[in-house]
C-alpha positions as CSV (number, residue, x, y, z in Angstrom):
1,M,0.2,0.0,0.1
2,S,1.3,3.4,-0.9
3,K,1.7,6.4,1.3
4,K,-0.5,8.6,-0.9
5,N,-3.8,7.0,0.2
6,E,-3.1,6.5,3.9
7,I,-5.5,8.7,5.8
8,T,-4.2,10.4,8.4
9,P,-5.6,12.7,11.1
10,N,-4.6,15.7,9.0
11,K,-5.4,15.1,5.9
12,V,-9.0,14.7,8.1
13,L,-9.3,17.6,9.4
14,D,-8.2,19.4,6.0
15,M,-11.1,17.8,4.7
16,F,-13.6,19.0,7.4
17,I,-12.9,22.2,7.8
18,P,-13.8,23.3,4.4
19,I,-17.1,21.6,4.9
20,L,-17.3,22.9,8.4
21,G,-16.7,26.5,6.8
22,A,-19.7,26.5,4.5
23,V,-22.3,24.5,6.7
24,F,-21.2,28.1,9.3
25,I,-22.0,30.3,6.4
26,A,-25.2,28.8,5.7
27,V,-26.4,28.5,9.0
28,S,-25.8,32.2,9.8
29,A,-27.2,33.3,6.3
30,I,-30.6,31.5,7.5
31,L,-30.7,33.0,10.7
32,Y,-29.3,36.7,9.4
33,I,-32.5,36.2,7.3
34,L,-34.7,35.2,9.8
35,Y,-33.7,37.8,12.1
36,K,-34.3,40.6,9.6
37,S,-37.9,39.4,8.6
38,W,-38.8,38.9,13.0
39,S,-37.8,42.6,13.1
40,A,-39.7,43.9,10.1
41,K,-42.4,42.4,11.1
42,V,-42.2,43.4,14.7
43,Y,-41.5,46.9,13.5
44,F,-44.6,47.2,11.5
45,E,-47.0,45.7,14.1
46,K,-45.3,48.5,16.4
47,W,-46.2,51.3,14.2
48,K,-49.2,49.8,12.6
49,D,-52.1,51.8,15.2
50,Y,-50.5,55.0,13.7
51,E,-51.5,54.8,10.4
52,D,-54.8,56.2,10.2
53,C,-53.2,59.1,12.0
54,G,-51.4,60.7,9.1
55,V,-48.0,60.5,11.2
């Protein structure tokens, strides 16, 4: 068996760091979108009573 095909802890780490980075970015983006939509909903709920006042 050649040494090129051996799986070492460093190779495993080198394979999983980009995958974990991509998952982290995807989850962060989803959480950001959810937070912004929730924040906008709360904002409009707060000010919807004042629409009839002309303010």
